[in-house]
C-alpha positions as CSV (number, residue, x, y, z in Angstrom):
1,M,161.2,19.2,107.4
2,E,160.2,21.5,110.2
3,I,157.2,23.7,110.2
4,S,157.4,26.7,112.4
5,L,154.0,28.0,113.7
6,P,153.6,31.5,114.8
7,V,153.7,31.9,118.5
8,T,151.0,34.1,120.0
9,T,152.0,35.6,123.2
10,E,150.0,37.6,125.6
11,E,151.7,40.8,124.6
12,N,151.0,40.3,120.9
13,R,147.3,39.7,121.7
14,E,147.2,42.9,123.8
15,N,148.8,44.9,121.0
16,S,146.4,43.6,118.4
17,Y,143.4,44.3,120.6
18,N,144.7,47.8,121.2
19,R,145.1,48.5,117.5
20,S,141.6,47.1,116.7
21,R,140.1,49.1,119.5
22,S,141.8,52.3,118.5
23,S,140.8,51.9,114.9
24,S,137.2,51.2,115.9
25,I,137.1,54.2,118.2
26,S,138.6,56.5,115.6
27,S,135.9,55.3,113.1
28,I,133.2,56.0,115.6
29,D,134.6,59.5,116.2
30,K,134.7,60.0,112.5
31,D,131.1,58.9,112.1
32,S,129.9,61.0,115.0
33,K,130.7,64.2,113.1
34,E,127.9,63.5,110.7
35,A,124.6,65.0,111.7
36,I,121.0,65.3,110.3
37,T,120.4,68.7,108.7
38,A,117.1,68.3,106.8
39,L,114.0,66.2,106.9
40,Y,111.2,66.0,104.4
41,F,108.0,63.8,104.2
42,M,106.6,63.0,100.7
43,E,104.7,60.4,98.7
44,S,107.4,58.9,96.5
45,F,109.2,55.7,95.4
46,A,111.3,54.3,98.2
47,R,113.4,51.9,96.1
48,K,114.8,51.9,92.6
49,N,112.4,50.9,89.9
50,D,109.4,50.6,92.3
51,S,106.0,50.5,90.7
52,T,103.9,52.1,93.5
53,I,104.5,55.1,95.7
54,S,104.5,55.0,99.5
55,P,105.0,57.4,102.4
56,C,108.7,58.2,102.7
57,L,111.0,60.2,104.8
58,L,114.0,61.9,103.2
59,V,116.9,62.4,105.6
60,G,119.7,64.8,104.7
61,T,123.0,64.8,106.6
62,S,125.9,67.2,107.0
63,L,128.2,65.1,104.8
64,G,125.8,65.4,101.8
65,M,124.2,62.0,102.1
66,V,120.4,61.5,101.5
67,L,118.6,58.5,102.8
68,I,115.1,57.5,101.7
69,L,113.2,55.7,104.4
70,P,109.8,54.2,103.6
71,L,107.2,54.5,106.4
72,N,104.6,51.7,107.1
73,L,101.6,53.5,108.5
74,P,98.6,51.8,110.1
75,L,95.6,51.7,107.8
76,A,92.8,52.4,110.2
77,D,92.5,55.7,112.0
78,E,91.9,54.0,115.4
79,Q,95.2,52.1,115.0
80,R,97.2,55.3,114.6
81,F,96.9,55.9,118.3
82,T,97.9,52.4,119.4
83,E,100.2,50.9,116.8
84,P,103.7,52.4,116.0
85,V,104.9,53.6,112.7
86,M,107.3,51.1,111.1
87,V,110.5,52.4,109.4
88,L,112.3,50.0,107.1
89,P,115.6,51.2,105.5
90,S,115.4,50.8,101.8
91,G,119.1,51.0,101.1
92,T,118.7,54.0,98.8
93,F,121.4,56.6,99.1
94,L,121.9,59.9,97.1
95,S,125.0,62.0,97.5
96,L,125.7,65.7,97.1
97,K,128.6,68.1,97.9
98,G,128.1,69.9,101.2
99,A,125.5,69.7,103.9
100,V,121.9,69.1,102.7
101,L,119.6,72.1,103.2
102,T,116.3,71.5,101.6
103,F,114.1,69.1,99.6
104,S,111.2,69.4,97.2
105,C,109.2,67.3,94.8
106,M,107.7,68.0,91.4
107,D,105.4,66.1,89.1
108,Q,105.9,65.5,85.4
109,T,104.2,68.8,84.5
110,G,106.6,70.9,86.6
111,G,104.1,71.6,89.4
112,L,105.2,71.4,93.0
113,M,103.8,68.4,95.0
114,Q,103.0,69.4,98.5
115,P,103.6,67.0,101.4
116,P,100.6,65.1,102.7
117,Y,98.7,66.7,105.5
118,E,95.7,66.1,107.7
119,V,92.7,68.4,108.1
120,W,92.3,69.3,111.7
121,R,88.9,69.2,113.3
122,D,87.9,70.0,116.9
123,P,87.0,66.8,118.7
124,N,85.2,68.8,121.4
125,N,82.7,70.3,119.0
126,I,79.3,68.8,119.8
127,D,77.7,70.1,116.7
128,E,79.6,67.7,114.5
129,N,79.0,64.0,114.3
130,E,81.5,61.3,115.0
131,K,82.5,60.9,111.4
132,S,83.5,64.5,111.1
133,W,85.9,64.1,114.1
134,R,88.1,61.7,112.2
135,R,91.2,63.3,110.7
136,K,91.4,62.9,106.9
137,L,94.8,62.4,105.3
138,V,95.1,64.4,102.1
139,M,97.7,63.0,99.8
140,N,99.0,64.4,96.5
141,C,99.4,61.0,94.8
142,P,100.1,60.9,91.1
143,S,97.9,59.0,88.7
144,P,98.9,55.5,87.5
145,S,100.1,57.0,84.2
146,Q,102.5,59.3,86.1
147,E,104.1,56.6,88.2
148,I,106.6,55.6,85.6
149,D,109.7,57.7,86.1
150,H,107.8,61.0,86.1
151,Q,108.6,62.3,89.6
152,Y,111.4,64.8,90.2
153,T,113.1,65.3,93.5
154,I,115.1,68.5,94.1
155,I,117.8,68.4,96.6
156,C,120.0,71.5,97.5
157,S,123.1,71.5,99.7
158,E,125.6,74.1,100.8
159,K,127.5,73.8,97.5
160,Q,125.3,72.4,94.7
161,A,121.8,71.4,93.7
162,K,120.7,68.2,92.0
163,V,117.5,67.0,90.4
164,F,116.8,63.3,90.5
165,S,114.2,61.4,88.5
166,L,112.3,58.7,90.4
167,P,111.9,55.8,90.6
168,S,115.0,55.2,88.3
169,Q,117.0,57.5,90.6
170,T,118.7,59.1,87.6
171,C,120.5,62.4,88.2
172,L,119.1,64.7,85.5
173,Y,120.5,68.1,86.3
174,V,123.5,69.2,88.4
175,H,124.5,72.8,89.2
176,N,127.4,73.9,91.3
177,I,126.1,77.0,92.9
178,T,129.3,78.3,94.6
179,E,132.8,77.1,95.2
180,T,134.3,79.9,97.3
181,S,131.4,80.4,99.7
182,F,128.5,78.4,101.0
183,I,124.7,78.7,100.9
184,L,122.9,79.8,104.1
185,Q,119.3,79.5,103.0
186,A,117.6,77.7,100.1
187,N,113.9,77.5,99.4
188,V,111.8,76.3,96.5
189,V,109.3,79.1,95.8
190,V,106.7,79.9,93.2
191,M,107.1,83.0,91.0
192,C,105.1,84.0,88.0
193,N,103.2,80.6,88.2
194,S,106.4,78.6,87.9
195,A,108.7,77.0,90.5
196,C,112.2,78.1,91.1
197,L,115.1,77.6,93.6
198,A,116.1,80.6,95.5
199,C,119.5,80.6,97.4
200,F,121.2,83.1,99.7
201,C,125.0,82.7,100.0
202,A,127.2,83.8,102.8
203,N,129.0,86.3,100.5
204,G,125.7,88.2,100.1
205,H,124.7,86.9,96.7
206,I,121.0,86.0,95.9
207,M,120.7,83.4,93.2
208,I,117.6,82.2,91.4
209,M,117.5,79.0,89.3
210,S,114.7,77.5,87.3
211,L,113.2,74.1,88.0
212,P,113.8,71.4,87.1
213,S,116.5,72.4,84.7
214,L,118.5,74.5,87.3
215,R,119.2,77.2,84.8
216,P,120.6,80.4,86.4
217,M,118.1,83.2,86.2
218,L,119.4,85.8,88.6
219,D,122.7,86.4,90.5
220,V,122.9,89.7,92.3
221,N,125.2,90.9,95.2
222,Y,122.7,92.1,97.8
223,L,124.2,92.1,101.3
224,P,127.3,90.5,102.9
225,V,126.4,88.6,106.0
226,T,127.9,90.6,108.8
227,D,125.4,89.6,111.5
228,M,124.4,86.1,112.5
229,R,120.8,87.2,113.0
230,I,120.5,87.7,109.2
231,A,121.9,84.2,108.6
232,R,119.5,82.6,111.0
233,T,116.3,84.4,110.0
234,F,116.7,84.9,106.2
235,C,113.9,83.1,104.3
236,F,112.4,83.3,100.8
237,T,108.6,83.5,100.1
238,N,106.5,83.2,97.0
239,E,106.1,85.9,94.3
240,G,109.7,87.1,94.6
241,Q,110.0,88.2,98.2
242,A,112.3,87.6,101.1
243,L,112.4,88.5,104.8
244,Y,114.9,88.7,107.6
245,L,115.4,90.3,111.0
246,V,117.7,93.4,111.0
247,S,117.1,93.8,114.8
248,P,115.2,92.1,117.5
249,T,112.1,94.3,116.7
250,E,112.5,95.1,112.9
251,I,111.8,93.0,109.9
252,Q,113.4,93.8,106.5
253,R,111.4,92.9,103.4
254,L,112.9,92.8,99.9
255,T,111.8,91.7,96.5
256,Y,113.6,90.5,93.4
257,S,110.6,90.6,91.1
258,Q,109.9,93.5,88.7
259,E,106.1,92.9,88.9
260,M,106.3,93.3,92.7
261,C,108.2,96.5,92.3
262,D,105.7,97.9,89.9
263,N,102.8,97.2,92.3
264,L,104.6,98.3,95.4
265,Q,102.7,101.6,95.8
266,D,99.4,99.9,95.5
267,M,100.3,97.5,98.3
268,L,101.2,100.2,100.9
269,G,98.8,100.2,103.8
270,D,97.1,103.1,105.6
271,L,97.3,103.9,109.3
272,F,93.6,104.8,109.4
273,T,90.5,104.5,107.2
274,P,89.2,107.9,106.2
275,I,85.5,108.3,107.0
276,E,83.1,111.2,106.7
277,T,82.0,113.1,109.9
278,P,78.4,112.2,110.7
279,E,75.9,115.0,110.9
280,A,74.5,116.0,114.2
281,Q,71.3,114.3,115.1
282,N,68.1,116.4,115.2
283,R,67.0,117.1,118.8
284,G,63.4,116.2,119.3
285,F,60.9,118.3,121.3
286,L,60.1,115.5,123.8
287,K,63.8,114.6,124.2
288,G,64.6,118.2,125.0
289,L,61.7,118.5,127.4
290,F,62.2,115.3,129.4
291,G,65.8,114.6,128.7
292,G,67.0,116.4,131.9
293,S,70.1,117.9,130.3
294,G,70.3,121.7,130.1
295,Q,70.7,123.5,126.8
296,T,72.4,126.8,126.3
297,F,70.8,129.6,124.2
298,D,72.1,132.9,123.0
299,R,70.5,136.0,124.5
300,E,70.1,137.6,121.1
301,E,68.5,134.4,119.8
302,L,66.0,134.6,122.7
303,F,65.2,138.3,122.9
304,G,66.8,139.9,119.9
305,E,65.7,140.5,116.3
306,A,66.2,136.9,115.4
307,T,62.9,135.9,117.1
308,A,61.1,138.6,115.0
309,G,62.1,137.0,111.8
310,K,64.8,139.5,110.9
311,A,68.4,138.7,110.0
312,S,71.0,139.2,112.6
313,R,73.4,142.2,112.4
314,S,76.4,139.9,112.3
315,L,75.0,138.0,109.3
316,A,76.5,139.0,105.9
317,Q,74.1,140.0,103.2
318,H,74.7,139.0,99.6
319,I,74.3,141.8,97.1
320,P,74.2,140.5,93.5
321,G,76.1,142.5,91.0
322,P,75.5,142.9,87.2
323,G,75.7,139.5,85.6
324,G,77.1,138.4,82.3
325,I,80.4,138.8,80.5
326,E,79.7,142.4,79.5
327,G,79.2,143.5,83.1
328,V,82.5,141.9,84.0
329,K,84.3,143.6,81.1
330,G,82.7,147.0,82.0
331,A,83.8,146.5,85.6
332,A,87.3,145.6,84.5
333,G,87.4,148.7,82.2
334,G,86.2,150.9,85.0
335,V,88.9,149.5,87.3
336,M,91.6,150.3,84.8
337,G,90.4,153.8,84.4
338,E,90.3,154.4,88.1
339,L,93.9,153.0,88.3
340,T,95.0,155.4,85.6
341,R,93.4,158.4,87.3
342,A,94.9,157.4,90.6
343,R,98.4,157.2,89.0
344,I,98.0,160.7,87.5
345,A,96.8,162.1,90.8
346,L,99.9,160.5,92.5
347,D,102.2,162.2,90.0
348,E,100.6,165.6,90.5
349,R,100.7,165.1,94.2
350,G,104.4,164.3,94.0
351,Q,105.0,167.4,91.9
352,R,103.2,169.6,94.4
353,L,105.1,168.1,97.2
354,G,108.4,168.9,95.4
355,E,107.3,172.6,95.0
356,L,106.3,172.8,98.6
357,E,109.6,171.4,99.6
358,E,111.4,174.1,97.6
359,K,109.3,176.9,99.2
360,T,110.0,175.5,102.6
361,A,113.7,175.6,101.9
362,G,113.5,179.2,100.8
363,M,111.6,180.2,103.9
364,M,114.2,178.5,106.1
365,T,116.9,180.5,104.3
366,S,115.1,183.8,104.8
367,A,114.5,183.0,108.5
368,E,118.2,182.3,109.0
369,A,119.1,185.6,107.3
370,F,116.6,187.5,109.5
371,S,118.0,185.9,112.6
372,K,121.5,186.9,111.6
373,H,120.6,190.5,111.0
374,A,118.7,190.7,114.2
375,H,121.7,189.4,116.1
376,E,124.1,191.9,114.5
377,L,121.7,194.7,115.4
378,M,121.5,193.6,118.9
379,L,125.3,193.6,119.2
380,K,125.5,197.1,117.7
381,Y,123.1,198.7,120.2
382,K,123.6,196.7,123.4
383,D,126.2,199.1,125.0
384,K,124.4,202.4,124.1
385,K,122.1,204.3,126.5
386,W,118.7,205.4,125.6
387,Y,119.7,209.0,125.3
388,Q,122.4,208.2,122.7
389,F,120.0,207.1,120.0
């Protein structure tokens, strides 16, 4: 019995190496298309079924993958400047559809948990002692009774939003926001003392969803994205407001809250603050005597009747009339009588003017007749001598 062994030639080894190298290169090229799109620091459970929380970094990628990386921070404040921060992969992966845009965290009561922060103090201030210079880390850590599967993580991507329960990493709610378009901006905001997820899509729709149930509350077609400046600068704020740049120097502000619309007139500002004009300060005798500045006077005030205690001629004098309602009624009746008499006088004057016009027309007719007879008489006797009369 003969056993034939495979013969490995140099050409076969080269071909196998080329295939393996090409496959590895193609996989590297494929992996290089994935990029980090969102980062979020929070106090959470790094691994599944953890009993204690720790500082974590949530990393979202363009392929919809979410990695939870626990951070090992130095305990002492002095060691923060010398020892590095250790990052240990936990092996926890969460997946969504589309590139990851934003993260947020909520406690069991539905309140937003803010990321930990440090209170900044000026180290060059000599009035404060050495202890006050140290930065204090403020953490929003839940109580031990809340550490058992009562922390919610909200993750929103370009296509959908998910709510996970930690530390069990159970997906509680899923909502596919859009299928034909994609989300440009997503923010977790507070409106009417409750948290909600606000999204702005590329097709111009503004969508609001409740948290943590992801129930749609608003879907309105506002503005299609025709300018990339709007897509880059659009952002949501608390109490139902949003902002974006319409030009390099103009900011557009909009609201999707009815309460904000009702109070819009009260929130409009003024360009100036109205104040009363102050009265002129009284000029003292010594200030006028030694002040050195000249003062102008009126000639009538210096040498006229004003110096004698008499009123000026240009000053109006008030003459009180008969007071009371009866006086007003009598004055009104007198005015009506005067108006009636004036109207009758006008009628009589018009009648007299009509008669005068008729007499004037008759006199003009008589004058024309006299002129005609005089002209005829002149023509009759113009060729006769004096002795022919």
